[in-house]
C-alpha positions, 0 to 999 in steps of 0.5 A: 691461256696457260696450259694449266687453264686449258687443262682445267677447262678441258676437265670442266667440259668433261665433267659437264659431258659426263653429267649430261650423259648420266642425266639422260639415263636417269629419271628426270622431271619432264621439263628437264627432259624436254631441255635435253631433247632440244627445241623440237620437243615440248612438254605438251608433245610428250604428254600427248604421246603418253596419252596416245600410248606411244610411250611406255610407263616404267620405260619412258616415263613414270608418274611422280604426282603427289595426288594433286595433278599428274606430273611425270619424270622421263628417261631421256635416253629411252625417249631418244630411241622412240623419237628416232623411229618414224612416227608411222613405225612407232609401237603403241602401248595402249591396250585394245578395248 
């Protein structure tokens, strides 16, 4: 491999890393967010945590539904912060009845 090819590959790798970082701080569709989080996560797990009140609307997720069925976008960097906390210590955002 020539020095130019190595440089080109390094630039492409850096661009991919920057794109991944940018995606983690922006709202992305739930399925895409799950891919960023890794194999230990699923859409079902995140939806369950939304329903249980462990994720806060506007911070961790937003609704992107067109009215037919609920769809969500998530901010991966915010989700990572939640999931780094042991489950028994996570804050619940549900309002008491």
